[in-house]
C-alpha positions, 0 to 999 in steps of 0.5 A: 456528526461523528466526523465533526465531533472527531474534528472538534476533539482534535481542535480542542486538544491542540492547546494541550498538545502544544503545552505537552510538547513545550514541557517536553522540550523543557525537560529535554533541554541539556541546561535543565539539570533534571534532563540528566535524571531518570525522573526527568527523562520519564516525564519527557518520555510521557509527554512525548508519548501523549503528544504522539498519541493525540496528533494527526499525522501528515502524509509522509514523504518518500525521501528517496534521494539516491540509490546505488546502480551498478555499484555507483551512487546516483541521484533520484528525483520524484516527478509526476508524469500523469495526474488525475484528481484522485491519483498522481503517477510518480516516477523515481527518475534515476540520474543514469548515463545516457548510453546505459541500457534501459532497465525494466519499467515497473508500475507499483500499484499501492493499496488504496485502503487507508494508508498512503503510497509511502507505506511502500517506501521499502518496496521502492527502495529495494527495486529502485537499483534494478528497475525504472519504478513508477508508483500510484500516489493516491490522493486523500479523498477529503482533499478532493473537492466535490466538483472533481466528481466521484471515484469508484472501482470502475474508475480505479481500473480505468486509472490503472489502464491509463497509467500503463498506457502512459508508461508504455509498452513492455511495462510490468505491473506489481499490485500490493494487497488490495489492488490485486483485484482491480489490477487483474481486472484491468489486465483482463479488460486490456487483453479482451480489447487486444490492447498492444500496451498490455503489461509484460507481466503482473505480480499480485502480492498478498491480495484478496483475489478469492476471500472464500479461501482461508478467510481471515477476520477481515473477510469474516467481518464483511461476510457477517454484515450487509452492504447497508450496514457498512453504508450506515455505520462507516460512511460519513461526510467530510466536515468544513473547512476541508477541500472535500467538504460534504464528500461522502467518505470512509474516514481514515481515522475509522480505518486506523481504529480497525487496523489498531484493534486487530493487534491492539496488544502489540501496539500497546506493548510497542508504545510501552517499550517506546516509553522505556527506550526514551527513559533509558536514552536508547535513541536508536530504538526510539527512532525506529518506533517513530519512523514506523508509527509516523507512517502507520498512523498517517491515514487517508479517507476513501470515497464512499463509492469506491469503498462500498463497491470494493466491499460488495464486489471483493468481500461479499459477492466474490464477483471476480473468482465467480466470473461475475465482475463487471467493468462499465457494465461489461463482463471482466473475463479473466480467461482472456488473459493469455500474453501476460506472465503471472507471479503470485506471492503470499506470506505464510502468516498473513492475517489480512489475505489468507494463504491461497487467496492470492494464488487463486489468480492462477485458477481463474486465469487458465489460459496463461501458458504454464511457462508464464506463471509462477507462485511463491510463498514466503515462510515466516512473514505476515502481511507487511512482510510480503512487501517490506522488511529484510525477508522482502529485500532478501527473498522476494524482491530478487524474485520479482526482478528476475521474473520481470527480466525473464518475461521482458518483451524486448531485449534483456538478459538470458532467462532466469530459471524458475527453481526457487530455494528458501520457500515454496514455488510452483 
């Protein structure tokens, strides 16, 4: 009943939130003389902090309406090019001249670990000027009716394969964090089947390929509990009147509480500083806070079967690095990967996927030629910095694009040297 109590509390707080928002608007109104005083701004700031801390955050939009290609600003339109009950494949179509040579096609596989795909907005924005970008837009499990069936790790792998088929030959796949395992498994399945649409390259970023290496707090949590403990303590049923009523899920609000508790002091300080920025009328700093937490606090539910299978396969049994992972009852043989170039990327201060966990992909894919593999460690970034922020734009994104161009299957520019400065490469 915990999920139902959460929903009841949210509904009960609705009038209080509405009243707080109305009072905030009154105190911020320029016709109100108190709006120009420190006390008035403090009251308005306190009301806004309260309202934002008690609301449910809706799925954000990407909001990428244009980009710069070859020095010219071009329009960008989102289009759904493939759809299944639990995922839509979005293509950011750029309005380019018909006679322009095509760019490389990149499939960004967003994490299905609580946040929406819009968490990778900065990733898309950095790559969009130089490539055709597709992204997995995962659907909140609470919004999927039971009649649409189940979704587990095997389905995830099938989805990745189907999307690569939809994009076509010569695509590159980039997995950010959690998808590194199913993406690597999907490529192994395609290679074993001699699939002609296997991607030209795969990039694994901050992913838990082998969590026995340099385990983090997240890894230790899974190791210290049984699968039954997770089933008994974090799996709940979607309450009425949601479309996914009665579906067993790992709720988004539980995931968010776990995210927040890992760095609780940092979040408390951030909200304290947000209050101070509002009082000081520092609009730019306050807006940065709003933008970050509008994204960070928007979470989605995961299906029970996907969540438990992932915990068991990736974090408890370490099935992939042990060579024991299966897909639809058949072994996932990572040694079958021979044609796909492999780039692994890690952050020096990653507290979610420890150093070495992603690089382990090279060990379990021994038959990829040395000329098709590369590892890069970005100094001075944590987990989020692996796929977003200034260092990603300056250091990591150019390497991804250069790697894709170097290993393009058709056409393209001259190969890019593998000499990397500013980090550690191998």
